[in-house]
DRENDO-776813 format. One record per atom (N, C-alpha, C): z, x, y. Coordinates in steps of 0.02 Angstrom, whole numbers, padded with zeros to 5 digits, always signed. Atoms other than C-alpha are relative to their C-alpha. Layout:
<atoms>
ZXY ...
</atoms>
This chain:
<atoms>
-00044-00022-00053 -02840+02105-01180 +00069-00032-00011 -00068+00023+00010 -02653+02088-01190 +00025-00030+00066 -00027+00033-00060 -02575+01965-01072 +00067+00031+00018 -00064-00027-00023 -02437+02033-00969 +00050-00057+00004 -00053+00050-00004 -02275+01939-00985 +00025-00003+00072 -00025+00007-00068 -02219+01870-00821 +00073+00019+00002 -00069-00024-00007 -02057+01938-00758 +00042-00050+00041 -00040+00051-00033 -01986+01774-00699 +00069-00001-00031 -00069+00002+00025 -01799+01761-00711 +00024-00073+00001 -00028+00067+00005 -01709+01602-00763 +00076+00004+00003 -00072+00004+00001 -01530+01546-00770 +00023+00022-00069 -00024-00025+00065 -01432+01635-00904 +00030-00058-00040 -00027+00054+00042 -01375+01526-01051 +00074-00013+00014 -00071+00010-00014 -01192+01554-01007 +00010-00042+00063 -00006+00038-00063 -01212+01491-00828 -00025-00071-00010 +00026+00067+00013 -01317+01344-00887 +00051-00042-00038 -00051+00036+00038 -01182+01296-01012 +00059-00020+00044 -00056+00015-00045 -01044+01307-00881 -00019-00056+00048 +00021+00053-00045 -01145+01200-00760 -00004-00068-00035 +00003+00063+00037 -01178+01068-00893 +00069-00028-00015 -00069+00023+00014 -00994+01060-00942 +00032-00027+00064 -00028+00022-00064 -00943+01045-00758 -00028-00068+00020 +00030+00064-00017 -01066+00903-00730 +00026-00056-00044 -00027+00051+00046 -01004+00810-00884 +00072-00018+00020 -00069+00013-00019 -00823+00828-00827 +00002-00042+00064 +00001+00038-00063 -00863+00763-00651 -00022-00072-00013 +00023+00068+00015 -00960+00614-00719 +00053-00039-00039 -00054+00033+00038 -00820+00574-00843 +00058-00019+00046 -00054+00015-00047 -00691+00583-00703 -00018-00060+00045 +00022+00057-00042 -00792+00464-00593 +00003-00065-00040 -00001+00060+00042 -00811+00340-00736 +00073-00020-00015 -00070+00015+00014 -00625+00353-00778 +00034-00032+00060 -00031+00028-00060 -00569+00320-00598 -00027-00070+00015 +00029+00065-00011 -00690+00175-00581 +00028-00051-00050 -00025+00045+00052 -00633+00098-00745 +00074-00015+00009 -00072+00010-00011 -00449+00123-00704 +00012-00050+00056 -00009+00047-00054 -00469+00028-00541 -00020-00071-00022 +00021+00066+00024 -00551-00115-00637 +00054-00033-00042 -00049+00028+00046 -00405-00136-00757 +00071+00010+00024 -00067-00004-00026 -00256-00124-00640 +00042-00057-00027 -00045+00053+00022 -00104-00222-00691 -00007-00059+00047 +00010+00060-00040 -00134-00398-00632 +00067-00032+00016 -00061+00034-00023 +00007-00471-00528 -00023-00065+00032 +00020+00065-00027 -00006-00656-00491 +00057-00034+00036 -00048+00041-00036 +00082-00774-00374 -00026-00072-00004 +00019+00070+00007 +00082-00963-00391 -00042-00010-00063 +00025+00008+00069 +00036-00954-00577 -00066+00035-00014 +00063-00032+00019 -00143-00892-00568 -00037+00034+00057 +00033-00031-00058 -00183-00825-00394 +00020+00074+00004 -00014-00072-00007 -00199-00636-00376 +00041+00011+00063 -00048-00009-00055 -00057-00577-00265 -00032+00033+00061 +00033-00032-00057 -00175-00472-00158 -00032-00052+00046 +00029+00052-00042 -00261-00630-00097 +00053-00042+00034 -00055+00039-00030 -00095-00716-00063 +00026+00034+00063 -00023-00036-00061 -00053-00580+00065 -00034-00027+00062 +00035+00029-00057 -00184-00659+00179 +00030-00066+00023 -00031+00064-00017 -00085-00822+00175 +00070+00007+00029 -00068-00012-00026 +00080-00742+00229 -00002-00005+00076 -00005+00007-00072 +00129-00793+00405 +00074+00008+00020 -00068-00011-00025 +00282-00728+00496 -00003+00028+00070 -00007-00028-00066 +00340-00682+00669 +00056+00051-00002 -00052-00052-00003 +00440-00526+00708 +00007+00025+00071 -00012-00029-00066 +00520-00456+00864 +00059+00048-00005 -00054-00051-00001 +00636-00312+00907 +00028+00001+00070 -00032+00002-00066 +00761-00323+01048 +00071+00028-00005 -00067-00030-00004 +00914-00217+01089 +00025+00023-00069 -00020-00029+00064 +00916-00132+00919 -00001-00048-00059 +00001+00049+00054 +00899-00292+00818 -00071-00023-00015 +00064+00025+00022 +00751-00351+00717 +00008-00074-00018 -00001+00071+00013 +00714-00537+00711 -00065-00019-00036 +00058+00020+00040 +00597-00609+00578 +00007-00073-00018 +00000+00069+00025 +00550-00789+00541 -00064-00012-00041 +00055+00016+00044 +00439-00847+00399 -00029-00067+00022 +00032+00060-00026 +00319-00972+00479 -00052-00029-00047 +00051+00023+00048 +00205-00991+00327 +00030-00035-00060 -00021+00035+00061 +00215-01070+00156 +00012+00047-00059 -00009-00050+00054 +00231-00908+00055 +00069+00032+00008 -00065-00035-00004 +00407-00844+00015 -00011+00076+00001 +00006-00073-00007 +00427-00662+00066 +00061+00032-00032 -00054-00030+00038 +00531-00556-00052 +00037+00053+00041 -00030-00054-00039 +00561-00408+00064 -00049+00023+00053 +00044-00030-00049 +00486-00304+00204 +00006+00075-00004 -00001-00072-00011 +00438-00122+00224 -00003+00009+00076 -00002-00014-00071 +00479-00055+00397 -00029+00070+00010 +00032-00064-00014 +00361+00083+00454 +00017+00019+00072 -00022-00023-00066 +00437+00180+00599 -00046+00056+00022 +00051-00047-00024 +00308+00273+00703 +00024+00029+00066 -00018-00032-00063 +00344+00400+00838 -00003+00075-00005 +00000-00073-00006 +00329+00580+00894 -00046+00033-00052 +00050-00030+00044 +00174+00614+00788 +00016-00006-00074 -00017+00009+00071 +00254+00558+00625 +00018-00072-00013 -00022+00067+00019 +00302+00403+00530 +00041+00004-00064 -00043+00005+00059 +00427+00351+00398 +00003-00074-00019 -00002+00069+00024 +00428+00194+00291 +00062-00010-00042 -00060+00017+00038 +00588+00115+00227 -00002-00074-00018 -00009+00070+00018 +00630-00046+00138 +00054-00028+00046 -00048+00032-00045 +00725-00170+00246 +00071+00002-00029 -00066-00003+00033 +00867-00161+00118 +00033+00068+00010 -00027-00068-00009 +00888+00026+00156 +00040+00008+00064 -00038-00003-00062 +00960-00010+00328 +00069-00030-00013 -00067+00021+00020 +01148-00022+00304 +00025-00061+00039 -00024+00056-00041 +01176-00144+00447 -00042-00063-00009 +00042+00059+00010 +01035-00260+00393 +00019-00033-00067 -00022+00034+00060 +01101-00388+00270 -00056-00046-00025 +00058+00037+00026 +00944-00442+00178 +00020-00039-00062 -00015+00044+00057 +00957-00586+00055 -00036+00024-00062 +00031-00023+00063 +00921-00545-00127 -00058-00044-00021 +00056+00044+00017 +00803-00694-00139 -00057+00005+00051 +00053-00009-00050 +00704-00646+00016 +00003-00052+00055 +00005+00045-00057 +00644-00756+00156 -00047-00058-00019 +00039+00058+00020 +00587-00929+00102 -00036-00031+00060 +00036+00034-00053 +00475-01046+00202 +00050-00026+00052 -00044+00022-00054 +00554-01079+00371 +00063+00041+00009 -00060-00042-00004 +00688-00946+00342 -00004+00050+00057 -00004-00051-00053 +00746-00823+00474 +00046+00056-00021 -00042-00059+00013 +00825-00651+00472 +00011+00035+00067 -00013-00045-00056 +00909-00545+00604 +00049+00053-00024 -00043-00054+00019 +00988-00377+00581 -00015+00062+00041 +00009-00062-00038 +01015-00211+00668 -00031+00053-00044 +00033-00054+00037 +00903-00068+00615 +00030+00068+00016 -00029-00065-00018 +00991+00072+00708 -00051+00055+00005 +00053-00050-00007 +00831+00164+00753 +00018+00051+00052 -00012-00050-00051 +00839+00327+00846 -00052-00005+00056 +00042+00007-00059 +00756+00350+01015 -00070+00029-00008 +00067-00029+00009 +00606+00445+00945 -00050-00051-00028 +00045+00051+00028 +00534+00286+00867 -00031-00039+00058 +00036+00034-00053 +00399+00214+00981 -00023-00070-00021 +00021+00065+00024 +00341+00071+00872 +00019-00008-00073 -00014+00014+00070 +00379-00014+00708 -00052-00049-00025 +00045+00047+00032 +00267-00105+00587 +00038-00033-00057 -00035+00039+00050 +00342-00242+00480 -00052-00025-00051 +00050+00014+00052 +00246-00257+00314 +00032-00042-00054 -00031+00044+00050 +00280-00401+00194 -00006+00027-00072 -00001-00016+00072 +00326-00373+00011 +00009-00066-00037 -00003+00062+00039 +00293-00515-00111 +00023+00015-00071 -00018-00008+00071 +00357-00542-00287 -00045-00047-00040 +00044+00039+00042 +00242-00601-00424 +00015+00014-00073 -00009-00009+00073 +00225-00606-00612 -00056+00043-00028 +00048-00040+00037 +00139-00478-00721 +00015-00009-00074 -00012+00004+00072 +00129-00455-00908 +00070+00024-00018 -00065-00029+00013 +00293-00360-00896 +00057-00036+00035 -00051+00037-00036 +00388-00490-00795 -00010+00002+00074 +00004+00001-00073 +00428-00500-00610 -00014+00070+00026 +00017-00064-00029 +00354-00363-00503 -00014-00010+00074 +00012+00006-00072 +00352-00332-00316 -00067+00033+00018 +00065-00025-00024 +00191-00299-00221 +00004+00005+00076 +00001-00011-00073 +00182-00223-00046 -00070-00014+00025 +00065+00017-00030 +00042-00301+00055 -00027+00059+00040 +00030-00052-00040 -00080-00191+00147 +00025-00004+00072 -00026-00003-00069 -00034-00136+00324 -00035-00049+00047 +00035+00046-00045 -00165-00250+00400 +00033-00069+00002 -00036+00063+00000 -00053-00398+00352 +00069+00008+00033 -00064-00013-00032 +00094-00319+00444 +00001-00024+00072 -00012+00021-00069 +00164-00356+00616 +00021+00062+00039 -00013-00061-00037 +00160-00214+00742 +00040-00017+00063 -00044+00011-00058 +00299-00205+00874 +00007+00065+00038 -00007-00058-00044 +00294-00082+01020 +00071+00000+00027 -00069-00004-00023 +00470-00022+01062 +00003+00036+00066 +00000-00041-00061 +00447+00116+01191 -00072+00005+00025 +00069-00001-00022 +00289+00085+01287 -00011-00003+00072 
</atoms>
């Protein structure tokens, strides 16, 4: 007796090849992104400390009154610059403190115990500002600035 061939259908070779190639590309991309995050350019502060951990040691006070921003460095870490994140009306914009024409920021930054005051000239749509520290460290290519994460910033409510 002759056995009947079953009429089961499988995936065509073309579709199987396309699926295999797609899976290999996705796995390669995941490995590439993981490896790239492992070998980021290392920026150090104080000779051998990773600058990301130094952000936790930054201490400063900030206030905003009558159009002027007041900042004092109360910690032991010199602060190179600040990013000012202006939040209001469902949007936000981030600028460097040096971008404000009326703010005369020192080229060396704010050392321990140093203070700064300057007018920002914000428009009335800004409800709050966040002052985020920027540090300077050393990398293989020389001096390089590093903006700390927003969690190390100082949030100031303007219109509340």
